[in-house]
C-alpha positions as CSV (number, residue, x, y, z in Angstrom):
1,X,9.2,-87.6,27.6
2,X,10.9,-89.0,30.4
3,X,13.0,-92.0,30.2
4,X,10.5,-93.8,32.4
5,X,7.8,-93.0,29.9
6,X,10.0,-94.0,27.0
7,X,10.3,-97.5,28.6
8,X,6.7,-97.8,29.2
9,X,6.2,-97.2,25.5
10,X,8.9,-99.6,24.4
11,X,7.3,-102.3,26.5
12,X,4.0,-101.7,24.7
13,X,6.0,-101.9,21.3
14,X,7.5,-105.1,22.3
15,X,3.9,-106.4,23.6
16,X,2.4,-105.6,20.2
17,X,5.2,-107.3,18.2
18,X,4.8,-110.3,20.5
19,X,1.1,-110.8,19.6
20,X,0.8,-110.1,15.8
21,X,-2.4,-111.8,15.4
22,X,-1.0,-113.4,12.1
23,X,0.6,-110.1,10.7
24,X,4.3,-109.5,9.9
25,X,5.5,-106.1,11.2
26,X,7.5,-104.5,8.4
27,X,8.8,-101.4,10.6
28,X,8.1,-99.2,13.4
29,X,7.6,-95.4,12.9
30,X,8.3,-93.1,16.0
31,X,6.0,-89.9,15.8
32,X,7.1,-88.4,19.3
33,X,10.6,-86.8,18.9
34,X,11.1,-87.1,22.8
35,X,10.6,-90.8,22.3
36,X,13.0,-90.7,19.4
37,X,15.8,-88.8,21.6
38,X,15.2,-91.4,24.5
39,X,14.9,-94.4,22.6
40,X,18.5,-96.0,23.0
41,X,18.5,-95.3,26.7
42,X,14.9,-97.0,27.0
43,X,15.7,-99.9,25.1
44,X,19.1,-100.8,26.3
45,X,20.5,-103.8,24.3
46,X,17.1,-104.1,22.4
47,X,17.9,-101.0,20.0
48,X,20.6,-101.1,17.5
49,X,21.0,-97.3,16.1
50,X,23.6,-98.6,13.6
51,X,22.3,-98.2,10.1
52,X,19.1,-96.1,10.7
53,X,18.2,-98.1,13.8
54,X,16.3,-101.4,14.7
55,X,14.1,-102.1,17.7
56,X,13.3,-105.6,18.1
57,X,14.8,-106.6,14.8
58,X,12.5,-104.3,13.0
59,X,13.7,-101.0,11.4
60,X,12.7,-97.8,13.2
61,X,12.4,-94.6,11.4
62,X,11.0,-91.1,12.6
63,X,7.5,-90.5,11.2
64,X,5.5,-87.3,10.7
65,X,3.8,-86.1,14.0
66,X,0.5,-87.6,14.8
67,X,-1.5,-88.3,18.0
68,X,0.3,-91.6,18.4
69,X,3.6,-92.0,19.6
70,X,4.4,-94.7,17.4
71,X,2.9,-96.9,14.8
72,X,3.9,-100.4,13.7
73,X,3.5,-101.1,10.2
74,X,2.4,-104.6,8.9
75,X,2.8,-106.4,5.8
76,X,-0.4,-106.4,3.5
């Protein structure tokens, strides 16, 4: 994944978080190792790697591989 592709994914995540439709996001799982390695460069000041990592004030974890590059988990 290029840094430009990673930035596009981060923008999609930000968009989804800004339109929660009454849901509360609890964490973000990253499924693409390429995105994971480029996350800090793609996010700039929106990413904090200290203590496991946060993105837009949500915890970020590396999740199992699947078809999606990321999943936003919401409170039930």
